[in-house]
C-alpha positions in Angstrom: 0.0 0.0 0.0 2.8 2.4 0.9 4.4 1.7 -2.6 1.1 2.6 -4.2 0.9 5.8 -2.3 4.4 6.7 -3.3 3.7 5.9 -6.9 0.6 8.0 -6.8 2.5 10.9 -5.3 5.1 10.7 -8.0 2.5 10.6 -10.7 0.7 13.6 -9.2 4.0 15.6 -8.9 4.8 14.8 -12.6 1.3 15.9 -13.7 1.7 19.1 -11.7 5.0 19.8 -13.5 3.6 18.9 -16.9 0.9 21.6 -16.7 2.9 24.1 -14.5 0.4 23.6 -11.7 2.9 24.9 -9.1 3.0 28.3 -10.9 -0.8 28.3 -11.3 -1.3 27.4 -7.7 0.9 30.2 -6.5 -0.9 32.6 -8.9 -4.3 31.5 -7.6 -3.3 31.8 -4.0 -1.9 35.3 -4.6 -5.1 36.4 -6.2 -7.3 35.1 -3.4 -5.0 36.4 -0.7 -4.7 39.9 -2.2 -8.5 40.2 -2.6 -9.3 38.8 0.9 -6.5 40.5 2.9 -4.6 43.1 0.9 -2.6 44.5 3.8 -1.5 41.0 4.8 -0.5 40.2 1.2 1.4 43.5 0.8 3.2 42.9 4.1 4.2 39.4 2.9 5.7 40.8 -0.3 7.8 43.3 1.6 8.6 41.2 4.6 12.2 41.9 5.6 14.2 38.7 5.8 17.3 40.2 7.2 16.4 42.7 9.9 16.7 46.3 8.8 18.1 45.6 5.3 16.2 45.7 2.0 16.2 42.0 1.5 12.5 41.3 1.2 10.6 38.2 0.0 9.9 40.1 -3.2 13.6 40.8 -3.8 14.7 37.2 -3.0 12.2 35.7 -5.3 12.3 38.1 -8.2 16.0 39.1 -8.2 17.8 36.0 -6.8 15.7 32.9 -7.3 14.3 33.8 -10.8 17.9 34.0 -12.0 17.9 30.2 -11.8 14.8 30.0 -13.9 16.2 32.3 -16.6 19.4 30.3 -16.6 17.6 27.0 -17.1 15.6 28.6 -19.9 18.6 30.3 -21.3 20.5 26.9 -21.4 17.9 25.5 -23.8 18.1 28.6 -26.0 21.9 28.6 -26.1 22.0 25.0 -27.1 19.4 25.6 -29.8 21.5 28.4 -31.2 25.1 27.2 -30.7 25.2 23.4 -30.9 25.1 21.1 -33.9 21.5 20.1 -34.9 20.2 23.2 -32.9 16.9 24.4 -34.2 18.1 28.0 -34.2 21.7 27.5 -35.3 22.9 29.8 -38.0 22.4 33.5 -38.5 19.4 33.2 -40.8 17.5 31.0 -38.3 18.4 32.8 -35.1 17.8 36.2 -36.7 14.2 35.3 -37.5 13.0 35.0 -33.8 15.0 38.0 -32.9 13.4 40.0 -35.7 10.0 38.7 -34.4 11.0 40.0 -31.0 11.5 43.5 -32.4 8.1 43.3 -33.9 6.7 42.1 -30.6 8.1 45.3 -29.0 7.5 48.0 -31.5 4.0 47.1 -32.7 2.4 46.5 -29.2 3.9 49.9 -28.0 2.5 51.6 -31.1 -0.9 50.0 -30.7 -1.0 51.0 -27.0 -0.1 54.6 -27.7 -2.4 54.8 -30.7 -5.5 53.6 -28.8 -4.7 55.9 -25.9 -4.3 58.8 -28.3 -7.6 58.1 -30.1 -9.4 57.9 -26.7 -7.8 61.2 -25.6 -5.8 59.7 -22.7 -2.3 59.8 -24.2 -0.9 62.4 -21.8 -2.2 60.6 -18.7 -1.1 57.1 -19.6 1.8 57.4 -22.1 4.3 56.0 -19.7 2.5 52.7 -19.8 3.7 51.7 -23.2 6.5 49.6 -21.7 3.9 47.4 -20.0 2.9 45.8 -23.3 6.5 45.0 -24.3 7.5 41.9 -22.2 6.3 38.3 -22.3 5.7 36.1 -19.3 8.1 33.2 -20.2 6.7 30.6 -17.8 3.1 31.0 -18.9 3.9 31.5 -22.5 5.8 28.2 -22.6 3.0 26.5 -20.7 0.4 27.7 -23.3 2.7 26.8 -26.2 3.0 23.2 -24.9 -0.7 23.0 -24.6 -1.3 24.4 -28.1 1.6 22.9 -30.0 2.8 20.0 -27.9 6.1 19.8 -26.0 8.2 18.6 -28.9 7.2 21.3 -31.4 10.1 23.5 -32.6 7.8 26.5 -32.1 8.7 26.3 -28.4 12.4 27.0 -29.0 11.4 29.9 -31.3 9.0 31.3 -28.7 11.5 30.8 -25.8 14.2 32.8 -27.6 11.6 35.4 -28.5 10.4 35.6 -24.9 13.8 35.8 -23.3 14.9 38.5 -25.7 11.5 40.3 -25.1 12.1 40.3 -21.4 15.7 41.4 -21.8 14.4 44.4 -23.8 11.7 45.0 -21.1 14.3 45.1 -18.4 16.4 47.6 -20.3 13.3 49.7 -20.7 12.8 49.6 -17.0 16.4 50.7 -16.4 16.3 53.5 -19.1 12.7 54.7 -19.3 11.6 54.0 -15.7 14.9 54.5 -13.9 15.1 54.1 -10.1 18.6 55.5 -10.0 21.7 56.1 -12.1 22.9 53.2 -14.3 26.5 52.3 -13.4 27.7 50.8 -16.7 31.2 50.4 -15.4 30.1 47.5 -13.1 29.5 45.4 -16.3 33.2 45.0 -16.6 32.8 42.4 -13.9 30.5 40.4 -16.2 33.5 40.0 -18.6 35.6 39.0 -15.6 33.0 36.4 -14.6 32.9 34.9 -18.1 36.7 34.7 -18.1 36.5 32.9 -14.8 33.9 30.5 -16.2 36.2 29.6 -19.1 39.1 29.3 -16.6 37.1 26.7 -14.6 36.4 24.9 -17.9 40.2 24.9 -18.7 40.9 23.4 -15.3 38.4 20.6 -16.2 36.1 21.4 -13.3 33.0 19.3 -13.9 30.6 20.3 -11.1 28.3 23.1 -12.1 28.6 24.5 -8.5 32.1 25.9 -9.4 30.5 27.9 -12.3 27.3 28.9 -10.3 29.0 30.0 -7.1 32.1 31.8 -8.4 31.6 33.3 -11.9 27.8 33.1 -11.6 27.7 35.1 -8.3 30.1 37.7 -9.8 28.0 38.0 -12.9 24.8 38.4 -10.8 26.5 41.1 -8.7 27.7 42.9 -11.8 24.1 43.2 -13.1 22.9 44.2 -9.6 25.5 46.9 -9.1 25.1 48.2 -12.6 21.4 48.8 -12.0 20.3 46.1 -14.5 17.8 43.6 -13.3 19.9 40.7 -11.8 17.4 38.0 -12.8 19.3 37.8 -16.1 22.7 37.8 -14.3 23.5 34.1 -14.8 22.9 34.0 -18.5 26.5 35.1 -19.5 27.8 32.0 -17.6 25.8 29.4 -19.4 28.1 29.1 -22.5 31.1 28.7 -20.3 30.0 25.3 -18.7 31.2 22.1 -20.4 28.4 20.9 -22.6 27.4 18.3 -25.2 28.4 18.6 -28.8 24.9 18.3 -30.2 21.5 19.6 -29.3 18.8 16.9 -28.9 15.9 19.4 -28.8 14.1 21.7 -26.4 13.6 20.1 -23.0 13.7 16.5 -24.4 13.8 13.4 -22.2 16.9 12.1 -23.8 18.9 14.9 -22.2 18.4 13.1 -18.8 21.0 10.5 -19.8 23.7 13.1 -20.5 26.3 13.7 -17.8 27.9 17.0 -19.1 28.0 19.9 -16.7 25.4 22.0 -18.4 22.8 19.2 -18.5 23.7 18.3 -14.9 22.9 21.9 -13.9 19.5 21.6 -15.6 18.7 18.2 -14.0 19.6 19.3 -10.5 17.5 22.4 -10.6 14.4 20.7 -12.1 12.6 20.3 -8.8 13.7 23.6 -7.2 12.7 25.4 -10.3 9.1 24.3 -9.8 9.2 25.7 -6.3 10.7 28.9 -7.5 7.9 29.3 -10.0 5.3 28.7 -7.2 6.9 31.4 -5.1 7.1 33.7 -8.2 3.4 33.4 -8.8 2.6 33.8 -5.0 4.8 36.9 -4.7 3.8 38.7 -7.9 0.3 37.8 -9.0 -1.7 39.4 -6.3 -4.1 41.8 -8.0 -7.1 43.4 -6.3 -10.2 43.2 -8.5 -11.2 46.8 -7.6 -10.3 49.0 -10.5 -11.1 48.9 -14.2 -10.4 51.8 -16.5 -9.4 52.8 -20.0 -5.8 51.8 -19.5 -6.9 48.3 -18.7 -8.1 47.9 -22.3 -5.1 49.8 -23.7 -2.8 47.1 -22.1 -5.0 44.2 -23.3 -5.1 45.6 -26.8 -1.4 46.2 -26.9 -0.6 42.7 -25.6 -3.1 40.6 -27.5 -3.5 42.5 -30.8 -0.1 44.2 -30.9 2.0 41.1 -30.1 0.1 39.0 -32.7 0.5 41.6 -35.4 4.0 42.5 -34.6 5.5 39.0 -34.3 3.6 37.9 -37.5 4.4 40.8 -39.7 8.1 41.1 -38.8 8.6 37.4 -39.2 6.9 37.3 -42.5 9.0 40.3 -43.7 12.2 38.6 -42.5 11.4 35.4 -44.4 10.5 37.4 -47.5 14.0 39.0 -47.2 15.8 35.7 -47.1 15.8 34.7 -43.4 14.8 31.2 -42.4 12.3 29.7 -40.0 13.5 26.8 -37.9 12.8 23.4 -39.4 9.3 22.3 -38.5 7.8 25.8 -38.3 5.6 27.0 -41.1 4.4 30.5 -41.8 0.9 29.8 -40.6 2.4 28.8 -37.2 3.7 32.3 -36.7 0.4 34.1 -35.8 -0.3 31.5 -33.2 3.2 32.0 -31.7 2.6 35.8 -31.7 -0.7 35.4 -29.9 0.9 33.3 -27.2 3.6 35.9 -26.8 0.8 38.3 -25.8 0.6 36.8 -22.3 2.4 39.4 -20.3 0.9 38.7 -16.8 3.6 38.7 -14.1 6.2 40.5 -16.2 3.6 43.1 -17.2 2.6 43.5 -13.5 6.2 44.3 -12.7 6.3 46.9 -15.5 3.1 48.6 -14.2 4.7 49.2 -10.8 7.7 50.8 -12.6 5.6 52.8 -15.0 2.8 54.2 -12.7 2.6 55.6 -9.2 0.3 53.7 -6.9 -3.3 54.6 -7.5 -6.3 54.0 -9.8 -4.2 54.1 -13.1 -1.7 51.6 -11.8 -4.5 49.3 -10.5 -6.3 49.5 -13.9 -3.1 48.7 -15.7 -2.6 45.6 -13.5 -6.0 44.4 -14.4 -4.9 44.6 -18.1 -1.9 42.5 -17.3 -4.2 39.9 -15.6 -6.6 39.9 -18.6 -3.6 39.1 -20.9 -4.4 35.5 -20.0 -6.9 35.9 -22.9 -3.8 35.0 -25.1 -4.5 31.4 -24.3 -8.0 31.5 -25.8 -6.9 33.6 -28.7 -4.1 31.1 -29.5 -6.4 28.1 -29.3 -8.8 29.8 -31.7 -6.2 30.8 -34.2 -4.6 27.3 -34.0 -7.9 25.7 -34.7 -8.7 28.1 -37.6 -5.2 27.8 -39.1 -5.0 24.0 -38.4 -1.7 24.2 -36.6 -0.2 22.6 -33.5 -2.5 20.0 -32.0 -5.2 20.8 -34.6 -2.8 20.1 -37.5 -3.6 17.4 -39.9 0.1 16.6 -40.0 1.0 16.9 -36.3 4.5 17.3 -34.9 5.9 15.2 -32.1 4.1 16.4 -29.0 5.3 14.1 -26.2 7.6 16.1 -24.0 5.6 16.9 -20.9 7.6 19.0 -18.6 9.5 22.3 -18.7 12.5 20.7 -17.0 12.7 17.0 -16.2 14.4 15.4 -13.2 15.7 11.8 -12.8 
């Protein structure tokens, strides 16, 4: 009986990982908590963990722990771009999702500003254009797996687009919504950290802890001291870790048998990453359902309509100019990818706090970020109409259930 209970627990845990239920659970708890006891939820977000310092729960989750998530996601993107058989290897293939990223930044911002101008609100809400720029990586990948299936190359395309999207979003926060002066000089330490990473590799250090604790910590600190969001601070270290020669695909099961440092890093952090995503949802997703306003619909329009149009148009133009789509992706897949990129949610929530002062406008913008979950319905509808993903008459391989697998 005990064995049956253990097997059931394992199956439940795997199911929860397959559909990102840990992240969804954290999000649901945050929404309930914020609407039932907002003062208590706000106190939790800003609870000091180290006495009189500024090390709060929000800081630890968003700035420290999420660096691990970005590193795991960045590992897959780097392999897809740099290794043999990588879906994004080669300039013409990698350039296509990056061009799509540009469309997913410029067009949503233009749609937001245009709709606000037509409605006569541009002066009051113009700072909010940055809210519609970024993509929520975790939810976007979850939706993409549900729409396309885990093995579809569209996920690698979307992952690179989303990471680049968020990188641009973090630059926008630093430049457009500065909280202080940017200290570019500290980025010299990033190059030192990368050199240390390659030094560890030259010394044949196999354990990923050498790379994470020494060059990784230095790279994270360089981002933090430079005034750039440190959640991306581990990305420069990823290429320095010893790695396989070929890429098997995006988050595929076969990687579990590989013993190189980079894959060991991903395997070890598989379980903790789920816990990190739960904490991320719990810490960031609390929105009070108390304020709707015009800016709510500006944000929704920018994310859902703007992202879909921007990613689609720029990708199609790039292909027409000679760029390549990764193998397995067709032009009719692109509008669905663009619509999925419209889920801003937690990242958009972060941007609203930076863009607007606390009050009705900020609350209304947060509601728009929450409503960007409509990207899921839009993506399903478009996939059905265009007969792509799970609705395709010639389906791709779809059996890769989890974002990151463990042994």
